[in-house]
N, CA, C and O of each residue as an XYZ file, in Angstrom:
408
protein
N       0.847     -1.168      0.000
C       0.000      0.000      0.000
C       0.894      1.233      0.000
O       1.852      1.326      0.767
N       0.565      2.163     -0.864
C       1.267      3.441     -0.930
C       0.290      4.557     -0.611
O      -0.886      4.479     -0.967
N       0.770      5.590      0.055
C      -0.078      6.738      0.341
C       0.602      8.010     -0.134
O       1.828      8.115     -0.154
N      -0.218      8.965     -0.514
C       0.255     10.268     -0.949
C      -0.600     11.321     -0.268
O      -1.821     11.176     -0.202
N       0.015     12.370      0.236
C      -0.741     13.441      0.867
C      -1.086     14.548     -0.126
O      -1.899     15.423      0.172
N      -0.476     14.508     -1.291
C      -0.736     15.505     -2.317
C      -1.237     14.796     -3.573
O      -0.549     13.918     -4.094
N      -2.426     15.157     -4.073
C      -2.962     14.468     -5.239
C      -2.107     14.616     -6.500
O      -2.084     13.714     -7.337
N      -1.409     15.735     -6.642
C      -0.545     15.916     -7.808
C       0.605     14.918     -7.788
O       0.981     14.377     -8.828
N       1.164     14.674     -6.602
C       2.235     13.678     -6.472
C       1.716     12.287     -6.843
O       2.402     11.515     -7.513
N       0.512     11.986     -6.401
C      -0.086     10.681     -6.722
C      -0.310     10.547     -8.220
O      -0.018      9.496     -8.791
N      -0.822     11.588     -8.868
C      -1.047     11.538    -10.315
C       0.256     11.301    -11.074
O       0.278     10.559    -12.056
N       1.335     11.926    -10.625
C       2.628     11.739    -11.280
C       3.167     10.328    -11.086
O       3.808      9.783    -11.984
N       2.916      9.734     -9.928
C       3.458      8.407     -9.615
C       2.638      7.262    -10.210
O       3.192      6.208    -10.521
N       1.344      7.450    -10.370
C       0.463      6.347    -10.781
C       0.890      5.597    -12.043
O       0.800      4.369    -12.058
N       1.344      6.262    -13.087
C       1.712      5.497    -14.292
C       2.845      4.485    -14.073
O       2.958      3.516    -14.824
N       3.672      4.700    -13.064
C       4.776      3.779    -12.797
C       4.414      2.683    -11.790
O       5.245      1.826    -11.486
N       3.193      2.703    -11.275
C       2.791      1.765    -10.236
C       1.900      0.659    -10.788
O       1.182      0.861    -11.767
N       1.950     -0.488    -10.168
C       1.043     -1.583    -10.471
C      -0.101     -1.485     -9.470
O       0.017     -1.943     -8.334
N      -1.200     -0.889     -9.895
C      -2.291     -0.531     -8.998
C      -3.468     -1.480     -9.182
O      -3.865     -1.777    -10.309
N      -4.023     -1.952     -8.070
C      -5.228     -2.784     -8.121
C      -6.478     -1.959     -7.904
O      -7.436     -2.064     -8.671
N      -6.477     -1.137     -6.865
C      -7.593     -0.264     -6.509
C      -6.998      1.031     -5.968
O      -5.991      1.012     -5.260
N      -7.625      2.154     -6.305
C      -7.198      3.444     -5.779
C      -8.269      3.943     -4.818
O      -9.449      4.013     -5.162
N      -7.843      4.288     -3.617
C      -8.735      4.885     -2.619
C      -8.327      6.343     -2.480
O      -7.159      6.647     -2.237
N      -9.287      7.239     -2.634
C      -9.004      8.662     -2.544
C     -10.027      9.341     -1.657
O     -11.149      8.861     -1.493
N      -9.629     10.446     -1.098
C     -10.552     11.268     -0.322
C     -11.241     12.234     -1.289
O     -10.730     12.499     -2.377
N     -12.385     12.749     -0.893
C     -13.039     13.761     -1.716
C     -12.365     15.110     -1.516
O     -12.053     15.791     -2.493
N     -12.136     15.502     -0.289
C     -11.581     16.812      0.012
C     -10.070     16.715      0.145
O      -9.561     16.122      1.097
N      -9.350     17.301     -0.814
C      -7.884     17.283     -0.831
C      -7.391     18.643     -1.306
O      -8.160     19.421     -1.871
N      -6.113     18.932     -1.079
C      -5.572     20.197     -1.597
C      -5.496     20.167     -3.130
O      -5.152     19.142     -3.718
N      -5.807     21.260     -3.749
C      -5.680     21.475     -5.196
C      -6.749     20.792     -6.042
O      -7.253     21.402     -6.985
N      -7.108     19.560     -5.741
C      -8.114     18.809     -6.497
C      -9.075     18.155     -5.526
O      -8.687     17.802     -4.413
N     -10.330     17.989     -5.936
C     -11.183     17.148     -5.107
C     -11.110     15.722     -5.665
O     -10.520     15.493     -6.721
N     -11.697     14.791     -4.969
C     -11.608     13.386     -5.360
C     -12.162     13.101     -6.739
O     -11.611     12.273     -7.465
N     -13.240     13.769     -7.116
C     -13.828     13.570     -8.440
C     -12.872     14.052     -9.520
O     -12.676     13.365    -10.522
N     -12.279     15.217     -9.332
C     -11.299     15.723    -10.293
C     -10.097     14.788    -10.385
O      -9.582     14.531    -11.473
N      -9.656     14.282     -9.234
C      -8.534     13.354     -9.209
C      -8.853     12.100    -10.013
O      -8.038     11.666    -10.827
N     -10.013     11.520     -9.798
C     -10.392     10.301    -10.517
C     -10.484     10.567    -12.011
O     -10.021      9.755    -12.813
N     -11.067     11.679    -12.390
C     -11.184     12.008    -13.828
C      -9.810     12.137    -14.489
O      -9.664     11.819    -15.670
N      -8.820     12.592    -13.757
C      -7.468     12.711    -14.319
C      -6.702     11.388    -14.267
O      -5.927     11.085    -15.173
N      -6.914     10.612    -13.225
C      -6.150      9.382    -13.038
C      -6.695      8.210    -13.856
O      -5.917      7.415    -14.383
N      -7.997      8.096    -13.966
C      -8.620      6.917    -14.581
C      -8.147      6.627    -16.007
O      -7.927      5.458    -16.325
N      -7.979      7.616    -16.880
C      -7.528      7.293    -18.239
C      -6.155      6.617    -18.283
O      -5.851      5.900    -19.236
N      -5.334      6.836    -17.271
C      -4.001      6.231    -17.210
C      -3.985      4.879    -16.505
O      -2.947      4.220    -16.440
N      -5.139      4.467    -15.977
C      -5.221      3.225    -15.214
C      -6.395      2.379    -15.693
O      -7.357      2.192    -14.947
N      -6.341      1.867    -16.912
C      -7.468      1.080    -17.416
C      -7.723     -0.148    -16.551
O      -6.801     -0.871    -16.171
N      -8.992     -0.358    -16.257
C      -9.381     -1.526    -15.472
C      -9.229     -1.373    -13.970
O      -9.523     -2.309    -13.226
N      -8.780     -0.224    -13.512
C      -8.578      0.004    -12.076
C      -9.827      0.666    -11.493
O     -10.354      1.630    -12.049
N     -10.282      0.133    -10.372
C     -11.436      0.684     -9.671
C     -10.999      1.781     -8.712
O      -9.889      1.747     -8.182
N     -11.874      2.749     -8.494
C     -11.642      3.831     -7.551
C     -12.709      3.791     -6.469
O     -13.879      3.517     -6.738
N     -12.289      4.068     -5.250
C     -13.180      4.186     -4.106
C     -12.905      5.555     -3.494
O     -11.753      5.922     -3.264
N     -13.974      6.305     -3.233
C     -13.798      7.650     -2.690
C     -14.371      7.710     -1.276
O     -15.480      7.244     -1.013
N     -13.587      8.294     -0.381
C     -13.988      8.513      1.003
C     -14.400      9.974      1.138
O     -13.743     10.862      0.594
N     -15.489     10.223      1.863
C     -15.937     11.600      2.005
C     -16.709     11.831      3.290
O     -17.360     10.932      3.823
N     -16.619     13.055      3.768
C     -17.438     13.501      4.876
C     -18.650     14.271      4.380
O     -19.479     14.719      5.173
N     -18.748     14.425      3.057
C     -19.872     15.138      2.444
C     -20.991     14.158      2.115
O     -20.785     12.944      2.100
N     -22.159     14.691      1.855
C     -23.293     13.854      1.485
C     -23.225     13.584     -0.018
O     -23.732     14.366     -0.822
N     -22.601     12.486     -0.380
C     -22.496     12.069     -1.776
C     -22.973     10.633     -1.874
O     -22.748      9.828     -0.970
N     -23.624     10.323     -2.964
C     -24.070      8.956     -3.206
C     -23.656      8.561     -4.610
O     -23.680      9.377     -5.532
N     -23.278      7.312     -4.763
C     -22.855      6.818     -6.067
C     -23.983      6.938     -7.086
O     -23.720      7.003     -8.286
N     -25.219      6.968     -6.636
C     -26.358      7.072     -7.545
C     -26.565      8.488     -8.078
O     -27.395      8.691     -8.964
N     -25.825      9.473     -7.556
C     -25.939     10.845     -8.054
C     -25.557     10.897     -9.527
O     -24.575     10.283     -9.945
N     -26.337     11.634    -10.310
C     -26.090     11.724    -11.752
C     -24.720     12.295    -12.087
O     -24.193     12.038    -13.169
N     -24.144     13.054    -11.190
C     -22.850     13.674    -11.472
C     -21.723     12.648    -11.605
O     -20.632     12.986    -12.063
N     -21.979     11.405    -11.211
C     -20.961     10.366    -11.299
C     -21.186      9.421    -12.480
O     -20.433      8.462    -12.652
N     -22.207      9.678    -13.291
C     -22.512      8.798    -14.422
C     -21.351      8.674    -15.401
O     -21.183      7.631    -16.033
N     -20.551      9.723    -15.532
C     -19.448      9.695    -16.493
C     -18.152      9.157    -15.878
O     -17.088      9.256    -16.490
N     -18.237      8.590    -14.672
C     -17.059      8.028    -14.009
C     -17.345      6.561    -13.668
O     -17.542      6.229    -12.499
N     -17.370      5.692    -14.662
C     -17.702      4.288    -14.385
C     -16.676      3.569    -13.521
O     -16.980      2.518    -12.956
N     -15.477      4.107    -13.406
C     -14.456      3.470    -12.570
C     -14.654      3.760    -11.088
O     -14.036      3.108    -10.246
N     -15.512      4.734    -10.755
C     -15.834      5.006     -9.355
C     -16.829      3.945     -8.906
O     -18.000      3.972     -9.285
N     -16.348      3.014     -8.093
C     -17.148      1.845     -7.711
C     -17.861      2.000     -6.386
O     -18.857      1.318     -6.141
N     -17.371      2.891     -5.513
C     -17.992      3.039     -4.199
C     -17.634      4.393     -3.604
O     -16.568      4.949     -3.866
N     -18.552      4.904     -2.799
C     -18.317      6.091     -1.994
C     -18.529      5.678     -0.544
O     -19.581      5.152     -0.180
N     -17.520      5.924      0.269
C     -17.556      5.540      1.678
C     -17.691      6.813      2.507
O     -16.862      7.718      2.408
N     -18.731      6.875      3.319
C     -18.965      8.048      4.157
C     -18.174      7.968      5.457
O     -18.058      6.908      6.073
N     -17.635      9.117      5.856
C     -16.948      9.220      7.137
C     -17.991      9.443      8.221
O     -19.003     10.091      7.954
N     -17.798      8.952      9.393
C     -16.773      7.989      9.786
C     -17.112      6.608      9.236
O     -18.280      6.286      9.022
N     -16.099      5.810      9.014
C     -16.316      4.471      8.473
C     -15.476      3.481      9.256
O     -14.543      3.858      9.965
N     -15.813      2.238      9.122
C     -15.034      1.169      9.751
C     -14.020      0.669      8.718
O     -14.348      0.513      7.542
N     -12.800      0.422      9.163
C     -11.747     -0.027      8.251
C     -12.123     -1.314      7.547
O     -11.742     -1.518      6.394
N     -12.860     -2.187      8.213
C     -13.281     -3.442      7.581
C     -14.163     -3.162      6.370
O     -14.062     -3.856      5.358
N     -15.017     -2.167      6.461
C     -15.866     -1.791      5.330
C     -15.010     -1.403      4.124
O     -15.268     -1.840      3.002
N     -13.993     -0.580      4.367
C     -13.105     -0.163      3.284
C     -12.316     -1.349      2.745
O     -12.180     -1.504      1.531
N     -11.807     -2.170      3.619
C     -11.057     -3.366      3.217
C     -11.921     -4.276      2.348
O     -11.465     -4.762      1.313
N     -13.154     -4.503      2.761
C     -14.060     -5.361      1.992
C     -14.304     -4.802      0.596
O     -14.364     -5.556     -0.374
N     -14.445     -3.484      0.491
C     -14.656     -2.863     -0.822
C     -13.427     -2.999     -1.708
O     -13.549     -3.281     -2.900
N     -12.245     -2.801     -1.136
C     -11.012     -2.962     -1.916
C     -10.922     -4.384     -2.444
O     -10.635     -4.589     -3.623
N     -11.161     -5.359     -1.593
C     -11.086     -6.757     -2.020
C     -12.156     -7.083     -3.057
O     -11.900     -7.828     -4.003
N     -13.343     -6.532     -2.883
C     -14.448     -6.782     -3.819
C     -14.129     -6.267     -5.224
O     -14.504     -6.887     -6.218
N     -13.441     -5.143     -5.296
C     -13.192     -4.509     -6.595
C     -11.782     -4.756     -7.127
O     -11.394     -4.172     -8.139
N     -11.008     -5.619     -6.455
C      -9.668     -5.947     -6.937
C      -9.798     -6.639     -8.289
O     -10.620     -7.546     -8.424
N      -9.023     -6.249     -9.288
C      -9.234     -6.743    -10.648
C      -8.857     -8.202    -10.904
O      -9.367     -8.813    -11.843
N      -7.982     -8.762    -10.092
C      -7.482    -10.101    -10.376
C      -7.463    -10.926     -9.094
O      -6.729    -10.613     -8.157
N      -8.267    -11.971     -9.061
C      -8.368    -12.802     -7.854
C      -7.031    -13.414     -7.459
O      -6.762    -13.600     -6.273
N      -6.191    -13.729     -8.440
C      -4.897    -14.352     -8.144
C      -3.937    -13.405     -7.413
O      -3.088    -13.861     -6.647
N      -4.063    -12.105     -7.639
C      -3.165    -11.151     -6.994
C      -3.848    -10.392     -5.863
O      -3.254     -9.486     -5.279
N      -5.074    -10.750     -5.554
C      -5.825    -10.042     -4.516
C      -5.120    -10.185     -3.167
O      -4.749    -11.289     -2.769
N      -4.936     -9.056     -2.463
C      -4.306     -9.146     -1.144
C      -5.210     -9.895     -0.165
O      -6.424     -9.983     -0.350
N      -4.595    -10.416      0.855
C      -5.354    -11.115      1.886
C      -5.638    -10.160      3.031
O      -4.760     -9.420      3.476
N      -6.870    -10.188      3.498
C      -7.243     -9.347      4.636
C      -6.767    -10.037      5.910
O      -6.925    -11.246      6.076
N      -6.187     -9.253      6.795
C      -5.775     -9.812      8.082
C      -6.801     -9.429      9.134
O      -7.437     -8.378      9.042
N      -6.954    -10.267     10.109
C      -7.939     -9.995     11.148
C      -7.308     -9.462     12.402
O      -8.008     -9.182     13.375
């Protein structure tokens, strides 16, 4: 697992990474999570995105219709198991899927 505190740094690094699922926050410096996904997704075909937010957002909102790679929105506060389950659910390849520890 890699983390970035700046979305621009993450965008620059993503093309060199072997990514299964990207988890992003909605509220970040310079870009919000939706803007980040719109910029990152074209460089990561087949990669699912999960967005964490403290705002009232739902995946069923029409504003997300053009972002098919956004697979889930997790509301804060959340339980880590919920996020872990979503990452595992949307991992692209069962053979390389990480194992959840208890």
